[in-house]
VOGU-3710 file (C-alpha; in Angstrom, 3 decimals, decimal comma):
1> xxxxxxxxxx> 100,146/54,696/95,868  101,094/52,715/92,649  104,940/53,844/93,477  104,878/52,050/96,718  102,829/49,100/96,214  105,295/48,456/93,430  108,526/49,901/94,952  108,147/48,050/98,604  107,766/44,657/97,041  108,892/44,977/93,370
11> xxxxxxxxxx> 111,644/47,185/92,930  113,231/46,794/95,984  116,358/45,850/93,353  115,979/48,862/91,242  119,570/50,302/92,557  121,508/52,896/91,592  123,661/55,907/91,935  127,122/55,652/90,727  129,319/53,103/92,694  131,927/53,729/95,384
21> xxxxxxxxxx> 134,891/52,095/95,056  134,736/48,932/97,873  137,564/48,967/100,501  140,052/46,178/100,293  139,330/43,752/102,776  141,792/41,859/104,732  142,559/38,244/103,308  141,263/35,105/104,415  144,333/33,984/106,417  143,298/32,839/109,916
31> xxxxxxxxxx> 143,712/35,426/112,462  143,800/35,304/116,293  140,637/35,147/118,430  142,154/37,550/120,584  141,787/40,038/117,923  138,345/39,286/117,757  138,855/38,905/113,999  136,877/36,047/111,724  137,601/34,935/108,334  134,680/35,157/105,777
41> xxxxxxxxxx> 133,662/31,291/106,076  133,612/31,735/109,986  131,335/34,624/109,790  128,700/33,484/107,614  128,923/29,714/109,935  127,908/32,255/112,417  125,325/33,627/110,970  123,719/30,869/109,384  123,457/29,334/113,132  120,756/32,046/113,946
51> xxxxxxxxxx> 117,597/30,535/114,612  115,158/30,918/111,450  112,321/28,557/111,943  108,344/29,246/111,570  106,175/28,046/108,932  103,883/31,316/108,638  104,372/34,819/109,497  102,447/37,908/109,558  103,095/41,764/110,093  101,501/44,909/110,418
61> xxxxxxxxxx> 103,658/47,354/109,694  103,425/51,458/108,951  105,198/52,627/105,920  106,642/55,908/104,682  107,540/56,082/101,397  109,613/59,662/99,742  110,659/60,330/96,584  111,752/63,647/95,318  108,177/64,806/94,579  106,232/63,303/97,420
71> xxxxxxxxxx> 106,021/61,700/100,831  103,214/59,065/101,645  102,206/56,999/104,886  100,181/53,999/104,457  99,926/51,263/106,369  101,604/47,609/104,823  99,730/44,422/105,676  102,561/41,495/105,281  101,684/38,300/105,280  104,280/35,181/104,489
81> xxxxxxxxxx> 104,429/31,630/104,208  107,849/30,884/104,374  109,441/29,709/100,625  105,588/29,461/99,566  103,703/33,017/99,011  104,077/36,437/100,013  100,929/38,673/99,901  101,424/42,404/100,570  98,309/44,425/101,271  99,112/48,451/100,742
91> xxxxxxxxxx> 96,184/50,597/102,891  95,742/54,016/102,998  92,520/55,503/105,333  91,373/51,149/106,134  90,961/51,006/102,158  92,865/48,453/100,577  94,767/50,821/97,731  96,881/48,038/96,054  97,725/44,225/96,833  100,959/41,853/95,650
101> xxxxxxxxxx> 101,049/38,547/95,611  104,456/36,687/94,612  105,009/33,193/94,889  108,658/31,373/93,617  107,195/31,190/90,029  104,944/33,866/89,766  104,389/37,875/90,552  101,131/39,272/90,670  99,971/43,042/91,940  97,334/45,363/91,079
111> xxxxxxxxxx> 96,990/49,396/91,876  93,723/51,159/92,474  94,323/54,847/91,459  95,282/53,671/87,666  93,444/50,854/87,729  96,269/48,493/86,694  97,452/45,239/86,962  101,014/42,614/86,125  100,765/38,864/85,952  103,963/37,881/85,424
121> xxxxxxxxxx> 107,284/35,466/86,411  110,410/36,896/87,872  112,446/36,706/84,205  109,995/39,452/82,607  109,713/41,419/85,644  113,849/41,315/86,111  114,477/41,991/82,591  111,960/45,165/83,100  114,333/46,352/86,389  117,483/45,562/84,934
131> xxxxxxxxxx> 118,056/43,443/87,936  118,000/40,034/89,037  114,824/39,415/91,120  113,827/36,143/92,595  111,160/35,254/95,619  114,031/34,374/97,812  115,461/38,046/97,733  111,998/39,738/98,487  111,687/37,086/101,602  115,020/37,270/102,637
141> xxxxxxxxxx> 115,025/41,314/102,676  111,646/41,362/104,728  112,895/39,271/107,411  116,393/41,095/107,636  118,104/38,712/106,142  121,199/38,523/103,720  119,569/38,506/100,116  122,082/36,173/98,591  123,034/32,669/99,973  126,130/33,684/101,505
151> xxxxxxxxxx> 127,546/30,085/101,059  127,987/30,252/97,791  129,754/33,062/97,031  133,742/34,350/97,999  133,919/36,840/99,997  136,241/39,913/101,204  135,996/40,510/105,537  137,071/43,487/107,408  136,027/44,369/111,001  135,043/48,113/111,759
161> xxxxxxxxxx> 133,880/49,154/115,474  131,885/45,778/115,996  130,508/45,639/112,368  131,784/42,414/110,063  131,932/43,378/106,036  131,505/41,045/103,962  132,423/42,374/99,813  131,317/40,065/97,126  135,009/39,167/95,809  133,295/38,288/92,329
171> xxxxxxxxxx> 134,074/40,322/89,103  131,166/41,248/87,715  129,108/44,660/87,567  127,020/44,297/90,901  128,794/44,744/93,241  127,443/43,508/97,263  128,564/44,053/100,283  126,808/42,661/104,018  127,346/43,917/107,145  126,958/42,122/110,435
181> xxxxxxxxxx> 127,070/42,901/113,645  130,272/41,039/115,453  128,211/39,339/118,695  125,100/38,118/117,186  125,832/38,131/113,508  122,580/39,724/112,332  122,491/41,753/109,215  122,877/45,398/110,388  122,793/46,771/106,692  123,419/45,438/103,081
191> xxxxxxxxxx> 124,304/47,615/99,619  123,927/46,492/95,957  125,681/48,685/93,356  125,149/48,297/89,337  128,493/50,449/88,446  127,266/50,798/84,498  123,737/51,709/85,553  124,615/54,271/88,507  122,133/52,777/90,536  122,320/51,677/94,506
201> xxxxxxxxxx> 120,125/50,143/96,983  120,930/50,040/100,776  118,708/48,243/102,987  119,530/49,041/106,856  118,096/47,046/109,873  117,447/48,708/113,620  116,550/47,317/116,752  116,159/43,442/115,877  113,782/41,602/118,490  114,016/37,841/119,462
211> xxxxxxxxxx> 111,630/35,947/118,921  111,277/32,172/119,646  111,053/31,432/116,072  113,399/33,564/114,524  114,899/37,085/115,387  113,275/39,968/113,339  114,299/43,396/112,497  111,374/46,232/114,180  112,550/48,535/111,475  113,310/48,540/107,785
221> xxxxxxxxxx> 115,289/51,609/105,755  115,007/51,336/101,974  117,009/53,846/100,365  117,408/53,549/96,264  119,789/56,136/94,795  119,419/56,338/90,489  120,070/59,212/88,107  116,215/60,037/88,014  115,630/60,408/91,689  115,949/58,977/95,075
231> xxxxxxxxxx> 113,033/56,949/96,641  112,837/56,104/100,638  110,961/53,640/102,274  110,864/52,970/106,094  108,930/50,041/107,436  108,558/50,434/111,203  106,677/46,475/112,256  104,445/47,132/115,214  102,710/43,903/114,895  104,345/40,467/114,342
241> xxxxxxxxxx> 103,059/36,836/115,045  104,107/33,777/114,017  103,126/30,475/113,024  99,250/30,816/112,680  96,930/29,919/109,892  96,906/32,661/107,054  94,856/32,873/104,146  96,502/34,494/100,996  92,904/36,730/99,205  94,040/37,725/95,958
251> xxxxxxxxxx> 92,230/39,249/92,873  91,756/41,529/90,524  88,992/43,535/90,544  87,163/43,599/87,534  87,662/46,262/84,800  91,537/47,308/85,570  94,259/46,950/82,717  96,959/44,385/82,232  100,321/46,225/82,112  102,737/43,869/79,593
261> xx> 106,465/44,056/79,841  108,004/44,083/76,805
//
C-alpha cells in the first residue's frame, strides 16, 4: 500500500531502463498539408488549442499496482483545485490507507501500514528521486497532458500512422518524447528516459472523453523500468465531475514517524 501511494503521486517520474535510440525525425522545414504533415510548431499550437477550462476536478478511480513481487487493487480518489492543490486518497475495502497532498510549494503524504509520513518541498523530493519534479508535472500527467510546457522547448517531429511524435531536441541526459493523435492533437503517450541512470517511464492514455470543461482520458497506464525492477500502475477513471466545491482534508494521524530525506 505504501508503494502505491508514493508511486501514483510522488514517484511518477522515477524513470528507468536503458535508453533506446531515438529516431531522427524530419526537419522543421515546411511540408505540404496534403501530405498530412505539420511542423513541430504547428503541432504544439494545435495541441494547446484543446479546451482545458475548469476550477476543480473530482476523479474516483480504480487502481491496479503491480511490480516484480506483488499485485494490488485499490481505489484512488483524486481531488484537484487547478494549479493550487491535489489530494489523492488511497483506499482498500473502504479504509483509507494513504493520503498525499501536493501544492506548488510542498509535498505531504502519509501511509498507514508503516505509520510513516513525509513533509517537504519538491527540491528534496527531486533530489531523492534523481529527477526534476514539480506540481505542474504531476497535475498534467493526471489530466492526460504533456508534462512539460511544449512551447518552451525545441522538438524534432515525425508522423507515423496518424500519430505525431515530438522528440526533445536538447542534448541532455533526460530524453523526452510525446506522441499526439494527428486528428485531435491529444496526448496518446509520453516517455521519459534518463540514460545514465538507466531509467524510463512510459505513460499511455486511452479512450479520451470530451466534457464541456476539458477532454480527459478514461484510462492511464504508467510503466516504470529501472535496474531494481519494474512497476505498472493502471488507473481507470470511473467518476469525473468538474467545478464542484471540494474540500481537501489532510492531517497526519498521531504517532506516525516522519521520513527525513537527506
